[in-house]
C-alpha positions as CSV (number, residue, x, y, z in Angstrom):
1,M,-26.4,-23.2,-100.1
2,T,-23.9,-26.6,-100.6
3,D,-20.6,-25.6,-100.8
4,R,-20.3,-27.5,-104.2
5,F,-22.4,-24.2,-105.9
6,M,-20.3,-21.7,-103.9
7,D,-17.2,-23.1,-104.8
8,Y,-18.8,-22.8,-108.7
9,E,-19.8,-19.3,-108.4
10,N,-16.1,-18.2,-106.8
11,D,-14.8,-20.7,-109.4
12,L,-16.9,-17.5,-111.9
13,E,-15.6,-14.8,-110.5
14,A,-12.5,-15.8,-111.1
15,Q,-13.6,-16.5,-115.2
16,P,-10.5,-19.6,-115.1
17,T,-9.9,-19.9,-118.9
18,F,-10.0,-23.7,-121.1
19,E,-6.0,-23.6,-121.0
20,D,-6.4,-24.2,-117.5
21,A,-9.1,-26.6,-116.9
22,L,-6.7,-28.3,-119.7
23,E,-3.3,-28.3,-117.5
24,E,-5.1,-30.2,-115.1
25,L,-6.6,-32.6,-117.0
26,K,-2.8,-33.2,-118.5
27,T,-1.2,-33.4,-115.0
28,D,-3.6,-35.1,-112.8
29,D,-5.3,-38.2,-112.7
30,E,-5.8,-39.5,-109.0
31,S,-8.0,-36.7,-107.2
32,M,-11.4,-35.3,-107.8
33,P,-11.5,-32.6,-110.9
34,S,-11.3,-28.2,-109.4
35,P,-14.7,-27.0,-109.4
36,A,-12.2,-24.5,-111.1
37,L,-11.6,-27.3,-113.9
38,I,-15.3,-28.1,-114.6
39,V,-15.9,-24.2,-114.9
40,G,-12.9,-23.6,-117.2
41,L,-14.9,-27.0,-119.4
42,S,-18.0,-24.4,-120.2
43,D,-18.9,-23.0,-123.5
44,L,-16.2,-24.4,-125.1
45,S,-15.8,-23.5,-129.0
46,P,-15.3,-26.2,-131.6
47,E,-11.2,-25.5,-132.4
48,Q,-11.0,-26.2,-127.7
49,L,-13.0,-29.3,-128.3
50,A,-10.5,-30.5,-130.7
51,Q,-7.7,-29.8,-128.4
52,L,-8.9,-31.0,-125.6
53,G,-10.7,-34.8,-127.6
54,P,-6.6,-36.5,-127.6
55,V,-6.1,-34.9,-123.7
56,W,-10.0,-36.9,-122.7
57,E,-8.4,-40.3,-124.4
58,M,-6.2,-40.1,-122.4
59,L,-8.0,-40.1,-118.7
60,S,-9.1,-43.1,-116.7
61,H,-12.5,-44.1,-117.0
62,S,-13.4,-43.6,-113.4
63,Y,-11.9,-40.1,-113.5
64,R,-13.8,-39.2,-117.2
65,R,-17.1,-40.3,-115.1
66,I,-17.1,-39.0,-112.5
67,L,-15.5,-35.6,-113.9
68,M,-19.0,-36.2,-116.0
69,Q,-21.3,-36.2,-113.2
70,M,-19.8,-33.2,-111.4
71,L,-20.2,-31.4,-115.2
72,V,-24.0,-32.6,-114.6
73,D,-24.5,-31.7,-110.5
74,A,-22.7,-28.6,-111.8
75,T,-25.3,-27.3,-115.0
76,A,-28.0,-27.9,-112.8
77,S,-26.8,-25.7,-110.5
78,N,-25.6,-22.9,-112.3
79,F,-27.5,-22.4,-115.6
80,M,-24.6,-19.9,-116.2
81,L,-22.4,-22.9,-117.2
82,N,-23.0,-24.2,-120.8
83,F,-21.9,-27.8,-121.3
84,Q,-23.7,-29.0,-124.1
85,P,-20.6,-29.5,-126.8
86,I,-19.0,-31.9,-124.0
87,G,-22.5,-33.6,-124.3
88,R,-22.3,-33.3,-127.9
89,A,-19.3,-35.0,-127.8
90,T,-19.7,-37.9,-126.1
91,L,-22.9,-39.4,-126.7
92,T,-20.9,-41.9,-128.6
93,S,-19.0,-43.1,-125.9
94,H,-17.7,-46.9,-125.5
95,H,-18.9,-46.3,-121.8
96,A,-22.8,-46.8,-121.1
97,D,-22.3,-44.1,-117.8
98,V,-20.8,-41.6,-119.5
99,R,-24.1,-41.7,-122.8
100,Q,-26.2,-41.4,-119.9
101,A,-24.0,-38.4,-118.4
102,A,-23.9,-36.4,-121.7
103,I,-27.9,-36.9,-122.4
104,E,-28.0,-35.3,-119.5
105,L,-25.5,-32.2,-120.0
106,L,-27.8,-31.4,-123.0
107,F,-31.1,-30.9,-120.6
108,E,-31.9,-27.5,-122.8
109,D,-31.2,-28.9,-126.1
110,E,-34.2,-29.4,-128.6
111,S,-32.8,-30.1,-131.7
112,T,-34.8,-32.8,-134.4
113,E,-30.8,-34.0,-134.5
114,L,-30.7,-34.3,-130.7
115,L,-34.5,-35.9,-131.3
116,R,-33.6,-38.6,-133.6
117,V,-30.3,-39.6,-131.9
118,L,-32.6,-40.2,-128.4
119,L,-34.5,-42.2,-130.7
120,D,-32.5,-44.3,-131.7
121,T,-30.8,-44.8,-128.4
122,A,-34.2,-44.8,-126.3
123,V,-34.9,-48.1,-128.5
124,N,-30.8,-49.4,-129.3
125,D,-28.6,-48.8,-127.0
126,P,-27.7,-52.0,-124.9
127,A,-27.0,-50.5,-121.4
128,E,-30.6,-50.3,-119.8
129,N,-29.7,-46.8,-117.7
130,V,-29.4,-45.5,-121.7
131,R,-31.9,-46.5,-122.6
132,A,-34.2,-44.6,-119.7
133,E,-31.9,-41.5,-120.0
134,A,-32.9,-41.2,-123.1
135,T,-36.2,-42.4,-122.8
136,K,-37.0,-39.8,-120.3
137,S,-35.3,-36.8,-122.9
138,L,-38.3,-38.0,-124.5
139,G,-40.6,-36.1,-122.2
140,R,-39.4,-32.8,-123.4
141,F,-39.8,-33.4,-127.0
142,V,-43.8,-34.3,-126.0
143,L,-44.3,-32.0,-124.7
144,A,-43.2,-29.7,-127.6
145,G,-45.4,-32.0,-129.9
146,E,-48.6,-30.8,-127.7
147,M,-47.7,-27.2,-128.0
148,G,-47.9,-27.6,-131.4
149,D,-44.4,-26.4,-131.4
150,L,-42.8,-29.6,-133.0
151,D,-43.3,-30.9,-136.1
152,E,-46.1,-33.5,-137.0
153,S,-44.8,-35.9,-138.6
154,L,-42.1,-36.6,-136.2
155,T,-44.4,-35.9,-132.8
156,D,-46.5,-38.4,-134.4
157,T,-42.6,-41.4,-134.1
158,V,-41.7,-39.3,-130.8
159,Q,-44.8,-41.1,-129.2
160,D,-45.5,-44.2,-131.0
161,T,-41.7,-45.2,-129.7
162,L,-43.1,-44.8,-126.3
163,Q,-45.8,-46.6,-126.8
164,T,-44.5,-49.3,-128.2
165,I,-41.4,-48.7,-125.4
166,I,-44.2,-48.9,-122.7
167,D,-45.8,-52.3,-123.7
168,N,-42.8,-53.6,-124.4
169,A,-43.1,-56.4,-121.6
170,Q,-39.9,-57.7,-122.6
171,E,-37.4,-53.9,-121.8
172,D,-36.9,-53.3,-118.6
173,I,-38.6,-51.5,-115.8
174,L,-37.3,-49.1,-115.9
175,V,-37.4,-47.6,-119.6
176,R,-40.8,-48.3,-120.3
177,R,-41.9,-45.7,-116.5
178,F,-39.9,-43.4,-117.5
179,A,-41.4,-43.7,-120.8
180,L,-44.9,-43.4,-119.5
181,E,-43.8,-41.0,-117.7
182,S,-42.8,-39.1,-121.2
183,L,-46.0,-39.4,-122.7
184,A,-48.1,-38.5,-120.4
185,N,-47.3,-35.1,-121.8
186,C,-50.0,-35.2,-124.0
187,T,-53.3,-36.8,-124.3
188,R,-53.2,-39.6,-126.6
189,D,-55.9,-41.9,-127.4
190,G,-54.3,-44.7,-124.5
191,L,-52.5,-42.8,-122.1
192,P,-55.4,-43.2,-119.3
193,Q,-55.3,-47.0,-120.0
194,R,-52.0,-47.2,-119.9
195,I,-51.6,-44.8,-116.9
196,A,-54.8,-46.8,-114.9
197,D,-52.3,-50.2,-115.9
198,A,-48.8,-49.0,-114.4
199,Y,-50.8,-48.0,-111.7
200,K,-52.4,-51.5,-111.4
201,S,-49.1,-53.1,-111.0
202,N,-47.4,-55.5,-108.8
203,D,-44.3,-53.4,-109.3
204,S,-44.2,-50.2,-106.8
205,S,-41.9,-47.8,-109.1
206,M,-44.5,-48.6,-111.6
207,R,-47.0,-47.7,-109.4
208,L,-45.1,-44.3,-108.8
209,S,-44.0,-43.3,-112.4
210,A,-48.5,-44.0,-113.2
211,V,-48.8,-41.2,-109.9
212,V,-46.3,-38.9,-111.4
213,A,-48.1,-39.6,-115.3
214,M,-51.5,-38.6,-114.2
215,G,-49.8,-34.8,-113.3
216,R,-48.4,-34.9,-115.9
217,S,-51.9,-35.7,-118.7
218,C,-53.5,-32.3,-116.8
219,D,-56.3,-34.6,-116.5
220,D,-58.3,-34.3,-112.9
221,R,-60.3,-38.0,-113.2
222,W,-56.8,-39.7,-111.7
223,E,-58.3,-36.9,-108.1
224,S,-59.5,-39.9,-105.7
225,E,-55.8,-41.6,-106.7
226,V,-54.2,-38.7,-106.0
227,L,-55.4,-38.6,-102.3
228,D,-55.5,-42.0,-101.1
229,E,-52.0,-41.9,-102.4
230,L,-51.0,-38.2,-100.0
231,S,-51.7,-39.8,-97.1
232,N,-49.1,-42.9,-98.1
233,T,-46.1,-44.2,-95.8
234,D,-44.0,-44.7,-98.7
235,D,-42.2,-41.5,-99.1
236,D,-42.0,-41.6,-103.0
237,M,-45.2,-42.4,-103.0
238,R,-46.4,-39.4,-101.0
239,L,-44.0,-37.0,-102.7
240,A,-45.1,-37.2,-105.8
241,A,-48.1,-37.6,-104.9
242,I,-47.9,-34.1,-103.2
243,Q,-46.7,-32.5,-106.8
244,T,-49.2,-33.8,-109.4
245,A,-51.9,-33.0,-106.5
246,G,-50.0,-29.3,-107.4
247,E,-50.4,-30.2,-111.0
248,L,-53.5,-31.3,-110.6
249,Q,-54.3,-28.3,-109.4
250,L,-56.9,-29.7,-106.7
251,S,-57.7,-28.4,-104.1
252,S,-59.6,-31.5,-102.9
253,A,-55.8,-31.7,-101.9
254,V,-55.2,-29.3,-99.7
255,G,-56.3,-29.8,-96.0
256,Q,-53.8,-33.6,-97.0
257,I,-51.5,-31.4,-98.3
258,I,-51.3,-29.0,-94.9
259,K,-50.8,-31.2,-92.6
260,N,-48.0,-33.1,-94.4
261,I,-46.4,-29.3,-94.2
262,E,-46.9,-29.6,-91.0
263,E,-45.3,-33.5,-90.3
264,G,-43.2,-34.3,-93.4
265,E,-39.4,-33.4,-93.5
266,R,-38.0,-29.9,-95.0
267,A,-37.6,-31.6,-98.6
268,E,-41.3,-32.4,-98.2
269,Q,-42.5,-28.7,-96.7
270,E,-41.0,-27.6,-100.2
271,I,-43.0,-29.9,-102.6
272,A,-45.8,-29.1,-100.9
273,I,-44.7,-25.4,-100.9
274,V,-44.5,-25.4,-104.6
275,A,-47.8,-27.8,-104.8
276,L,-50.0,-25.0,-102.4
277,G,-49.4,-22.2,-105.5
278,E,-50.5,-24.4,-108.2
279,I,-53.5,-25.1,-106.6
280,G,-54.5,-22.0,-105.5
281,G,-57.2,-20.8,-102.9
282,K,-57.6,-18.8,-100.0
283,E,-57.2,-21.7,-97.8
284,A,-53.4,-22.6,-99.2
285,V,-52.5,-18.7,-99.9
286,R,-53.3,-17.8,-95.9
287,I,-51.0,-20.8,-95.4
288,L,-48.5,-19.8,-97.2
289,Q,-48.6,-16.8,-95.3
290,S,-48.4,-17.6,-92.1
291,L,-45.2,-20.2,-93.6
292,L,-43.3,-16.7,-95.3
293,D,-43.9,-15.2,-91.9
294,G,-42.5,-17.9,-90.0
295,A,-39.7,-17.6,-92.3
296,E,-38.9,-14.1,-92.3
297,Q,-39.1,-14.4,-88.7
298,A,-36.8,-17.0,-88.7
299,E,-34.4,-15.5,-92.0
300,D,-34.7,-18.1,-94.1
301,D,-34.3,-17.4,-96.6
302,A,-34.6,-20.0,-99.0
303,L,-38.0,-20.2,-97.8
304,I,-39.0,-16.9,-97.8
305,E,-38.0,-17.4,-101.6
306,L,-39.8,-20.5,-102.0
307,V,-43.0,-19.6,-99.9
308,D,-43.0,-15.3,-102.2
309,D,-42.9,-17.8,-105.7
310,A,-45.8,-20.1,-104.7
311,L,-48.1,-17.1,-103.5
312,G,-47.4,-15.1,-106.1
313,T,-48.1,-18.6,-108.5
314,A,-51.6,-18.6,-106.2
315,S,-52.5,-15.0,-106.4
316,L,-52.2,-16.0,-111.1
317,V,-54.2,-19.2,-110.1
318,N,-56.8,-16.8,-108.0
319,G,-57.5,-14.0,-111.3
320,D,-55.3,-12.0,-108.7
321,F,-54.1,-9.7,-110.5
322,M,-52.7,-5.8,-110.1
323,M,-55.6,-4.0,-112.5
324,V,-53.6,-0.9,-114.0
325,D,-55.1,2.3,-115.3
326,F,-53.4,2.5,-118.6
327,T,-55.0,5.9,-119.4
328,D,-52.3,7.6,-116.9
329,L,-49.9,7.0,-119.3
330,D,-50.4,9.7,-122.0
331,D,-50.4,12.0,-119.8
């Protein structure tokens, strides 16, 4: 647990108020925003947001940029914090980095209103990083459409927009990469060919996104490509391949993933542990149980929790459900 996360935890217990946060914003535009200020900006009412507006406009751009990034970091660290009101209010900021952070703050917003904003932003925003962030965020709407939780016409619009971005050779590579990763959450005709084309790209970052897309596609036609990348010397590609092997539940990848756990750094080990849980099987469970024993001896609470979760996932994959005799409930 990071020191910053602990600060947020402590400040949540202290319950700093919006008034405290507003006072700090009025008087301190030079130093880093405090964790107490961050917590005080959570769950703002429309009235509080209106009070924040004039103070916000007085802040320097550099302070606003830092503050927005701290809000993004905080909401990723603690699910109890909610900065969606600020995210919505800053979607139209004049500053690209603020607009990008605003989209990140709205990662749980699945409203049609936001979807329409993201569709427009992904195509028309003048800043590459903002278009890329909007394109990335469209992925959850693609998944919602695939699950039948989004209107069919909107589902088609989202998929068409992303496909157009992927096929636009004049678009920035980062935007096209995220469009491919987002579109991979569906089973659209032509998607496998686009993933294959991206994997053959001369751009290494596009090839990386192709491997990410392989996992999201839930299509095991990519087994040989993923197995090849598990031993790639490029860290990012290898980590993506491990994650994709888990998502595709490739039992053929277990041996190499175990090797990556033995030889990799902590971040790689953690991704590999999750992947083993998703794949399941006797060998994966055996390794996970061994890792759990070692974590318990080392009193590594974070690793214990991670491995324990992976073992639970593996049990579901293996079908090891506890049988319950419901006749006893009638007594």
